[in-house]
N, C-alpha and C positions, 0 to 999 in steps of 0.2 A: 315745270323744272328745266326739264334741258332746256329751254330756251332761254334760262336764267345763267345757268352755267355759260353756255355761247356767248351770251352779252358780257362775263367774266372775265370770260378771256379775249373778246374783241375788246372793249377798254383798256387791259395790261398787257398785251400782245402775245405773252404767256404763262403758265401760270402750275405750280407744285401742289399734287393732290390735297396736301395741308392747308396753303392759302382758299383753295375755293372751297375747302368743305369748312372753313373758320366763317368764313361773308357768307353761304348760305346756311349755319351754323346747323351741317348735319354730321352722320358721323361718317368717317374716312370710306370703311367699307360700303356704307349706302351709294356714295360719292363716285367708288371705285365700278361699281354696278353701270350706275348712268354714264360715265364715262365712257364704260365700254360699249352700251349700247351706241355714243354719237360717234367712236373710233367704226362701230361695222358700219355706220350708215354712210361714213365719208364726213362729216363734219369736224372733226378733230383729228391730231395725229401727234402720234409721240416723237419727241423730242428727243432724242439721244446722242451723247456723244463728249469730246474734251474739247476744248477751249484752245485754241491754238491762233497765231498770229492775225488769223481772217475776223477776231473777235474785234479786231482795231475798227474794221467797218461795222460791227452788229449796232445796233441804236440798243441792247440790253447790256452791252459789255460793263457798265458800272456793276449792276446789281444781277447777274449774273447768276444762276446758281446751278448750270449746268455742270455735274461730276459725276462718277460712279456711284453716288449714293443717292441723287438724286434722280425724279423724271422729270420732266415737264412739260404742256399738254400745249400745241398752238391751233388753231384753227387752218381747215383745208381752204381752198376755193369754194368749194362746196360751202360750208361755214360759214364763210366771208358773207356772199351772196342770201344767205337765209339772214343775219345781223341785219344787213345795211337794206335791206326790204321794206 
């Protein structure tokens, strides 16, 4: 199941917790535990912040969900290597 999470994030670049849970048809609480395992393992990183003028360069600018109420996860370099092998 952990590899499925990584593949979902890989395909879309980054995802909110509720979006990943919906795609996997699992509860957010369970997913949060699994994401914690992937973060501790160095495969995922939590992205937090507020959009700025730098967002114009971001490929996700049109559908950005980063704000103080949302958290999204993205693959680390280790996560990319795992998914691409």
